[in-house]
C-alpha positions as CSV (number, residue, x, y, z in Angstrom):
1,M,-27.8,17.4,-21.4
2,T,-29.6,14.3,-23.5
3,F,-31.0,11.9,-22.1
4,K,-31.9,8.5,-23.4
5,T,-35.1,6.9,-22.2
6,I,-35.8,4.5,-19.7
7,E,-36.1,1.5,-22.2
8,R,-32.6,1.5,-23.8
9,I,-31.1,0.8,-20.3
10,T,-30.0,-2.8,-20.5
11,G,-28.4,-4.1,-17.8
12,Y,-26.9,-2.4,-14.5
13,H,-24.4,-3.7,-12.2
14,A,-23.5,-3.7,-8.4
15,H,-20.2,-3.6,-6.5
16,I,-20.1,-5.0,-3.2
17,Y,-17.0,-3.3,-1.0
18,F,-16.0,-5.1,2.0
19,D,-12.4,-6.1,4.1
20,A,-11.2,-8.1,5.9
21,D,-13.9,-7.9,9.0
22,S,-17.2,-7.9,6.5
23,E,-16.6,-10.4,3.6
24,A,-19.0,-12.4,5.2
25,D,-20.9,-9.6,5.6
26,A,-20.3,-9.4,1.7
27,Q,-20.6,-13.0,0.5
28,A,-24.0,-13.0,2.2
29,V,-25.2,-10.5,0.4
30,R,-23.7,-11.9,-3.2
31,D,-25.4,-15.8,-2.4
32,T,-28.9,-13.3,-1.4
33,I,-28.6,-12.0,-4.7
34,D,-27.8,-14.9,-6.3
35,A,-30.4,-16.9,-5.0
36,R,-33.6,-14.2,-5.7
37,F,-32.3,-13.2,-9.3
38,E,-31.0,-13.9,-12.6
39,V,-27.9,-12.2,-11.9
40,T,-24.5,-12.4,-13.7
41,L,-21.7,-12.8,-10.6
42,G,-18.5,-10.7,-11.8
43,R,-15.4,-11.0,-10.5
44,W,-14.6,-11.3,-6.3
45,H,-11.7,-9.0,-5.7
46,R,-10.0,-9.7,-2.4
47,G,-7.9,-6.4,-2.3
48,R,-7.0,-3.8,-4.4
49,S,-8.4,-3.3,-7.9
50,G,-7.4,-0.2,-9.8
51,R,-8.7,2.4,-7.5
52,I,-11.3,0.3,-5.7
53,R,-9.4,-0.3,-2.3
54,A,-11.1,-2.5,-1.1
55,G,-12.6,-5.8,-1.7
56,C,-15.0,-6.1,-4.1
57,I,-17.7,-9.0,-5.2
58,R,-19.2,-7.7,-9.1
59,C,-22.9,-8.5,-9.3
60,Y,-24.6,-8.0,-12.8
61,L,-28.5,-7.8,-13.1
62,R,-31.0,-7.4,-15.6
63,P,-33.6,-4.3,-16.2
64,N,-36.2,-6.1,-14.4
65,C,-33.8,-6.8,-11.0
66,S,-33.1,-2.6,-10.0
67,P,-34.2,-1.2,-7.3
68,V,-36.7,0.6,-9.1
69,S,-38.8,-2.2,-10.4
70,S,-38.2,-4.4,-7.1
71,P,-38.3,-2.1,-4.1
72,G,-36.2,-3.3,-1.3
73,W,-34.4,-5.7,-4.0
74,L,-32.3,-6.5,-0.9
């Protein structure tokens, strides 16, 4: 297996999963990420999306926003 150097990473993405009971919490997490970082907020799915059976919010982050470079980022 050949590993690439970390400098080649161009970004990260996160999925925030929720159900009907936790949708407000997922919204709060999304809003916190949006307020703290330069992110692109992705699509919001309230139901099944492909293999994902729960609701899902997608967030796309730049490399300098990773948990490795920003401990405690959430």
